[in-house]
MARKETI-149936 format. One record per residue (C-alpha): residue in one letter; x, y, z. Coordinates in steps of 0.25 Angstrom, whole numbers, plus 5000, padded with zeros to 4 digits. Layout:
residues N
AXYZ...
***
This chain:
residues 896
Q487151175103V487451325103D488451305093R487551215085Y486751345083L487851435080Y488651345071H488251415058L488551545064R490051505065L490851535052S492151475051D493351545043D492951465031V491651515031L492051655033L493051655021D491951595013V491051725017M492251815014A492351745000R490851764998F490851915002Q491951934993A491151894981E490151974985M490952094985V491352064972K489952044967G489552174974L490652254967G490252204953R489352284944D488652164937T488652084951N488352194961P486852194959T486652054964A487852064975T487352064989V488552144995K488352274986M489752334988L489252484987P490252584982S490352694992F491152794983V492152814994R493352804987S494452854997L494752815012P495252945021D496652975019G496853065031S496853185024E495353225025K494953345032G493753435036D492353435042F491353335037L489953305041A489353165041V487853105043D487652965046L486252895043G486052745045G485652705059S484752755070Q485452885071F485952995061R487253055064A487953175059H489353195059Q490453305058V491753245055K493053345056V494253265049F495653325052D496753335043D497753335055G498653205051K497853125062Q496753085054S495753135065S494253175063Q493253225072L491753175073E490553245079S489253175077K487753195081C486653085080Y485153105077P484152995078T483552945064P482152945069K481252835062E480352925054V481652965048I482152835045Q480852775040G480252915032N480752975019G482153015014A481853165014E481553155029L482753065031F483753165025D483053285030Y483353225044V484853205040A484953335035D484353395048C485253325057L486453355049L486053505049D485753495064F487253425067M487853535058E487253645067T487753575079K489053585074N489053715067L489253665054K488153725046H488953835040K489953735034K489853655021L490353515025P490353375018L489453275022G489553125022F488253045023T488252905031F487252835025S487252685031F486252625020P486652555008C486852644996K487152644982Q488252764980T488752804966K489552914972L490052954987E488953054988E487752974982G487152844988V485752774984L485152714995L484852564991A484152525005W483852575019T484352485030K484452495046H482952515047F482952645038K481752655028V481752795024R480852805011G481352874998V482852855000Q483152714995D483752724980T484052884982D485352954984V485452974999V486453084998S485653164988S484453154998L485353205009R485953315001K484353364998A484053365013L485453445016Q485053545006K483753565010H484153585025K485253685019A486453605024N487853645020V488353495017D488953425006V488653265005L489953205000A489753065003L488852945007V489352845016N488952705021D489352695036T490252575033V491052665023G491052775034T491652665044M492752645034M493052785031T493052825046C494152715048G494852755036Y495152885041D495752825053D496552715046Q496852725030R496852575030C495352575032E494652525020V493452435025G492352475032L491452385042I490152405049I489652295058G488652345067T487052355065G487352345050T488652285044N489452325031A490852355025C491452445015Y492852435009M493752514999E493652424986E494452454974M493652534963R494052434952H493252324959I491952414960D491152394948L490052474954V490852604953E491552654941G493152674941D494152594946E495152684953G495252684968R494352624978M492952634984C492352594997I491252484994N490052475004T489952325003E488552325010W488852175015G487752165023A486952105011F488052005009G487251865009D485951915004D486051824992G486251705000A487851705000L487851685015D486651585017D487651465021L488051555033R486651615038T486051535049E484551515052F484651625061D485151735051Q484051685041E482951715053L483651845057D483551885041L482151845040G481751935052S482552045047L481952185041N482752135027P482751985025G483751925015K484652055015Q485852095023L486151955027F487651975030E487252095039K486252015047M487351905050I488352005055S487852135060S487352175073L485852205070Y485752065067L486651985077G485751995089E484551945082L485451825077V485851805090R484351805095L483951705084I484951605088I484651615103L483151605101K483251475093M484351415103T483251445114K482151385106E483051255105G483151255120L484751285119L484551415127F483851475138N483151325141G482351355128K481551485134V481351585122S481051725128T480151825120A481351915120L482151825112L481151795103T481151955099K481851995087G483152095090K483052065104I484452025105E485352135099M486752145095K487152225108H486652105116V487552015108S488752105110A488452105124M488351955126E489651935118K490552015128Y491651935134K491451965149E490052005151G489451925139L488751815148S488151915157N487652005146T487151885138K486351835151E485851985154I485351995138L484651855139T484051885151E483552005145L482851935135N482051845145L483051725143F483651665156P484951615151S485951515158E487351535157E487451445146D486251525138C487151645140I488451575134A487651525122V487051645119Q488351725119H488951615112V487851645101C488151795101T489651775100I489351665087V488351765080S489351895081F490551805078R489851765065S489551905062A491051945064N491351835056L490451865043C490952015044A492351965045A492251875032A491651995023L492552095029A493751985026A493151985011I493252145010L494752145016T495152035006R494552104995L495352234999R496652165001E496552094987N496052224981K497352284985K498152154981L498852144995L499152015001R499052075015M498252205018R498052295030T496752375030T495852435041V494252405042G493452515048I492252455056D490952515063G489852465069G489152415082L489452265081Y490852285079K490952395089T490152335100H490152195100P491352145109Q492052035100Y491452065086A492752165082K493752055086R493051935080L492952025067H494352055066K494851915070V494051855058V494351965048R495851935051R495651785050L494951795036V495951895030P497251865036T497851945024C497152075029D497652155041V496452225046R496352335056F494852355061L494552495064L493252545072S492652665065V492252775075S490952855071G491152775058S490052815049G489852965051R491452985052G491552905040A490552985032A491353095035M492653035031V492152995017T491653135016A492953185020V493753095010A492753134999H493053275003R494453245002L494453174989A493653284982A494653384987Q495753294983R495053274969Q495053424967R496553444970I496953324962D496053374950A496653504951T498153444951L497853354939A497053454931P498153514923F498553374917L497053354911L497253424898P495953454890L495753434875C496053584872T497353584880L497753464872R497553534859E498253644863V499553554866K499253484852D499353624845K500553674853M501253544850R500853564835A501453704834E502753654842L502953534831E502753654820Y503853734827G504853614827L504653594813K504953744808R506353784806E506153924812T505453864826Q506153734827A507253774836N506353824846A505253724845T505153634857V504653514849K505953504840M505253424829L506653344826P506853294812T507253144812Y507553124798V506653004798C505953014784G505052904783T504352794790P504552644787D503852604773G504052444775T505252434766E506352464776K507152334778G508552304785K509252274797F509452404806L509952434820A509352524828L509752584842D508852644852L509252744863G508252814871G508452764886T509252684895N509152564885F509852564872R509352464862V510052414849L509152344838L509352264825V508152294816K507852204804I506752274796K506152174784S505252244773G504352184764R503052104767R503652034779R504152174784S504652164799V505552224810Q506452134818M507252184829Y508352134838N508752234850K509652244862I509452334874F510652404881A510752484893I511252624893P511952644908L511652774914E513152814913I513152794899M511852874897Q512452994905G513852974901T514553024888G513953014874E515152934869E514852834880L513452824876F513652794862D514752694864H513852624873I512652624862V513752574852Q514252464862C512752414863I512652414847A513952334847D513352224857F511952214849L512652194835E513452104841Y512252034848M511552034834G512851984826I512752114817K514052184821G514652194807A513252244800R513252404797L511752414801P510952544798L510652604813G509452674818F509752754831T508452784841F508952894849S507852934858F508453074861P508153214855C508953224843R509153324832Q509253254819A509953304806S509753174798I509253044802D510653004807K510953124814G510353144828T510953264837L510553234851V509753354856G509753314871W509753184880T508553134887K508053014895G509353014905F510353014894K511453124897A512653064887T513653184886D514153244872C512853194864E511853314864G512053394852E512753274846D512353174834V511953034841V512152964828D513553014826M513852984841L513352834838R514252834825E515452874834A515252774844I515152664833R516452714827R517052704840R516752574842N517152534829E516452404828F515352414819D514652514810L513252564809D512352644799I511752744809V510552784800A509452854809V509452914824V508052904828N507152964839D506352854847T505052914842V505452914827G505752774830T504452734835M503752804823M504652724814T504252594821C502752614820G502852674805Y503552544801E502152464806D501252574801P501652674790N500652784795C501452804807E502252934806I502152984821G503052924833L502652944848I503552914860A502652924873G503552864883T504652914892G504753024883S503853084872N503953114857V503453114844C503953104829Y503153104817M503453114802E503353254797D503253304783M504753364779K504053494774N503653534788I505053514794E505753644792I507053594800V507453494788E507553514774G506753454764N505253444762E504953314757G504453184765K504353174780M505253164792C505053114806I505053224816N505453194831T504553304838E505353284852W503953334856G504453324871A504853474871F503553514867G503153624877D504553654882N504153804875G503053824886C501953794876I501253684885D501553744898N500053764900I499853614902R501153594910T500753564925K501553594937Y501953444937D502453454924K503353574926E503853494939V504253374931D504953464920E505753534930G506253414937S506653344924L507953334917N507553434906P506653544913G505853634902K506053524891Q505253414886R503953474892Y502853394884E503753274886K503753284901M502153294900T501953164891S503153064892G503352954902M504653004907Y503853124915L502353084918G502653004930E503553124935I502353214933V501453114940R502453114953Q502353274953I500853274953L500953164963I501853244973D500853364971L499553284974T500353224986K500753364991Q499253404991G498953284999L498153224988L499053104987F499852994996R499353065008G500153195005H501453105007I502553124996S503352994996E504853004994S504752924980L503653024975R504653134977K505653064967R505653114953G505353024943I504852914953F503452904946E503852844934T502752844921K502652694922F501952714935L500952804927S500652684918Q500552594928I499652674938E498852714926S498552564921D497052534921R497352394926L498152434939A497252454951L497452564960L498152474970Q499352444960V499352604958R499652604973R500752494971I501452574961L501352704969Q501852624982Q503052584972L503352734971G503252744987L501852814987D500952754997S499652784990T498152764994C497152714983D496652854981D498152904978S498352794968I497052854961I497552994961V498952944956K498352864945E497552994941V498853074942C499552974932G498352984923V498253124921V499753144919S499753024907R498453074901R499053214900A500353154894A499553064884Q498653184881L499953284877C500553184870G499253154862A499153314860G500553314855L500453194846A499053254839A499853374835I500753284828V499653204821E498853334817K500153384812K500353254803R498853264798E499153404794N500453364786R499753264779G498553364776V497453264779E496253284786H496353144794L497653084798Q498052934802I499352914808T500052824816V500952864829G501952764833V502152764848D503052714858G503452744872T503052684886L501952794889Y501252764877K501452614879L501352584893H500452684900P498952644900H498252764894F499252854888S499252804874K497652804874V497652954879L498652994869R497752924857E496552994863T497253134863V497753124849K496353074843E495753194850L496853304846A496953244832P495653204828Q495953204813C497153104815D496952954817V498152914825T498552774827F499652744838M500652634836L501452574847S502852564843E503552434846D505052454849G504952594842S506252664843G507252534839K506452494828G506152634824A507552664822A507852544813L506552584805I507052724803T508352674799A507752584788V506852704784A508052794783K508852684776R507752674765L507452824763H509052834761N509052714751V507852784744G508652914744Q509852844738K508952774727
***
């Protein structure tokens, strides 16, 4: 018969899984900007963005308002490697006239108590940061601001609701001349999580289960529509007590729940809290016992006056009756005090009622907590998760079986989560101090990070200076008397025209510029159906060939050509050939190129200072199998310009923004003093990577640039390239990460072995880390691949470092390009220039923001130039064939 009454209070695992799913749906609703107004679970952002990392230190104050007593705390946090802290507190009563008076009186009282505490502890002379635990629902827009939504817990202070409580506290403190800096407003649940988070860094959930109940947890910013930004995490105060206020739990609420709610101070509100918090469980037990007695199931049907009195059975009675050993004797004593004269059966039945009521509370609490844990695990995309829940509250602490029941049910509902439950000691006060300590640490860290990255933030005036200096260097490179000492060499390419659409024929192209070598057959058709068809084969160049003799290298190239000609069935044809050779060459004509110096890991002997076309011809002669007409030796940048020039006749500039960085453009012959003749145009390969080798941009080079330069294969050379190209950006980032780690601002101050390795941080990682589609979780995975054990905060900093380095690279590249387009405008003598830049290179193609920043910078620095950027498809190979075709066309025109 007793069980019949209690049947609806028993919840199966299926029902609990259903509650869990309902709560998850409410969480999503609460996080959405459009759905939040109608959500019962309000999911309030706390603006606590970081958990303690153990490096916090200093003296902090905390005040705790939210119960029958007001508490002031001094917390000393020691940076001794043991994560220890010391708490000293003083309690002050909260008189009825204060908690039911007006706002000014309440905050004056708080300030008075705090000053008294500071005097007691001899702290009046110090300016200390303070954390304010305010255990009432607040809407926060920042950490140190909170608008009170509604009073709870019998507080009814006038003139405070809908106002910022931190502002009110600050005014009261100023009035009392208290030397205190209020840094953080904290809910008691958040305080609990932060206290436990200091002892266990896995703690990312806070739970209060006492007079009231609530939970908070660390949510991914990208899911919080109510707050701007999607980087990192923020603690969300769920305010889960109101779960079910929209009827979502009506099928689980019994007649006793409904009766209890109707008799409460706030009918229809906080329904979930009324089913699980200790403030209501005693009353629920009383209502059940009363009905059972009236129906003659207990105490021979005799109802005492005490049993009819609301609030007569409290949670402490329920806890006492549930104790294993003395439970029955306690039950008898408590019931006797209520003027009920229980038999042993009555005591057993009442004890059973208490057990079922508190068990249901633990079950419901476990279901909602399991929903939060599941969300955390899914956010992290883990199959299995280890985490810690920080807990406070009288019900959890004092009830003899509650904690054990809660743990057991949570583990059953979420078997994929290994959960540790950590009891908070002096939770909310110490927690407020910890939030303040973390805020204090983050503010100090922010200052130091900003100072480290400041040299990378280039204002517009600095970029204009770079543009002007680049322009001056371009002129030095073109003039006969200054060219020898110029850093930007402005090498003539002897490419004197861009495609005009009449090019046709079959051409061979070679493309040498890295560890792979390509041979291409390019068929160009002219006329209305003009097209370019390409067939190519890729051959590897082994390291021993790259670093062997020049003869071996060119013999290997000719072997690859022979294989390709056979593969294509054209071994007997004497085809015109264009040779894309992506290394600095000094050209005396279009088919003569003297290698200035190897780059990109090539070290073949007896090549530097030699004509690479002659070396190729000799290797063909040595093989004596076929003959080729080598028409042009081409730089990859020129190839890129020519490829785009075939599609768009307005393309007169080529840009490579990849592993290396370079630009070429069509210059008026009259401006090229180092080449005879004044008619027409010629393509100039600027080799701008060496810009700054004379010290002209030393004012913008950081200590990290200098470290990268000193550790490179060519110290003191290619300084501009080392600030703008993909080959070096990752290494700049690595140097900054090492410095920040040494300063204790990253990776808990631990420099991993992998971070010490030069070149470990490849530029592709910058592109991946800065991708807008990638959540910080994936950023952490990328860092883990590099052996870097990062926190969420570390990932945000690493992403920021990558961002400033790649943005500066794009801006510097844009400043250089602006100098060239401005020169083109002046050459043409027009007020407004329309021009196309052909672009190739992995940095431009694959980095998520590089191309946009580059375009914006050019627009800003060359406002009179309308620049179109055209991506080159298969630039260097196709370009070599087109240059060969143009050279053939111009040669034929010359002969005619």
